[in-house]
N, C-alpha and C positions, 0 to 999 in steps of 0.2 A: 768184205769191205771194199775190195777192188771194184765191185759192181757199182757201189754208190759213188765212189770218187770219180770214176770214168763218166758216169751219167751226169754228175754235177758239173764236171768240166766240159761237158758237151762233146767229148771225144767218142769215137766209135769204139764199141767194146768188142773184144774177141769172142764174147759169149753170144749165143743165139738169143733172139728175143723170146723164144719159148722157155729157155732156162731162166730168164729174168722173170717171166710171168709165173713160172712154177715156184721160184724163190719167194715172190711176193705172196702167193697163195699160202705157201707153207708158213711164212712170217705172220700172216693174218690169223691162220689157224692156231699157231702156237701162242700168239698174244691173247686170243680169245680164250683158249684153254687156261692160260695163266690167270686171266681176270676172273674166270669162273672159279678157279681154285682159291683165289684170295677171297672171293665173296663167300664161298662155302666155309672157309676157316673162320671168317669174321662172324658168320651166323652161329657156328658152333661155340665160339668163345663167348658171344653175347648170351646165348642160351645157358651156358655153363655158369656165367656170372650171376644171372637172375635166379638160378636155382640156389646158389649160395646165399643170395640176399634174402630169399624167402625163409630160409632156415634160421635166421637170426632171431634173437629174443627182443630186440629193440624195435619200437614202432614210433614214428613221428605222428602224433595224433593231430596236431594242428601247427601251422606256421603262419605268423602274422607279420607282414612287412610294416615297419614303423616309418622308415625312410628308405632311400635307395640302397643303403648299405647297412641298415640296422633291422634285425629281425627278433621276434620272440618265438620260441619253440616250446611246445608241450610234448614231452617225450615219455613213453612208458617203457620201463625196463624191469623185467621180472616182477610185475605187479606194483612197482613203485613209480609214481609220476614225478617228473622233474620239469621245472620251468627254467628255461635257459635263454639267455640273451646272447646275441651274436652281432658283432660289428667287424670293421676292418682290422681292429686290433686283437681280436680273439673272441673267445666264448667265456661266459660267466654263468655260474649256477645261481639262480635267484631263490628258488624254493624247492623243497622236496617233501612230497606227501605220500604216506602209505595208502591211505584210503581216500580216493577222490571220486565223487559221484559226478560223472560227466553226462549231461543230458544230450540227447541226440540233437543235432542242429535242426531247429524248427525252420520250415520254409517261410520266408518273409514274403508277404504279399506285396508285389511291386507297386501296386496302385492304392496304397492306403496311407493314412497319416495326413497331417496338416500341410506338409510341403507339396504332396501330390495333389491335394485339393486346390491349393493356390495355383499350381502349375496348370491344372485342368481349366481353372477359371481364366487364367491369362491367355491360354491357347484358344479357348472358345471366344474370348473378347477379340483377339487378334483375327481369328477366322471370320467373325461377324463383321468387323471393320473392313476386312479385305473384300468380303462379299458385297457389302454396301458400296464400296468404292468401285468394284468391278461393274455393278449394276448401274451406277451413275455414269461410268465411262461408256457403257453399251448404249445407254439412252441418248447420249450426246452424239 
């Protein structure tokens, strides 16, 4: 501690500069080893926690956000499906089903339907108007 106070005060230290350098090197090495030790412990605990999660019988099949703080959950526990709502005040059981046929989610084609057809039409109109305007500007 005396090394730091003397160097902060700008006073000459009774220690040689080589001992200050060796102290700083030792300090950096100890700090690095300590950080690696903390990193290793956190990795171990995280891995241990995930192993515990995988062994559980509960699965969240689907989660749908209704608003920023309201959600619907479809949860499976021991072959029974539960529909649960969640908000900032707590969670509530909506429904419980023993046998629920869940279809795998079908991939939705992103460019199908009436909305996308109108969107394509408006984009193509805008592009054609832009191209005709650019060609008129080039001719002038």
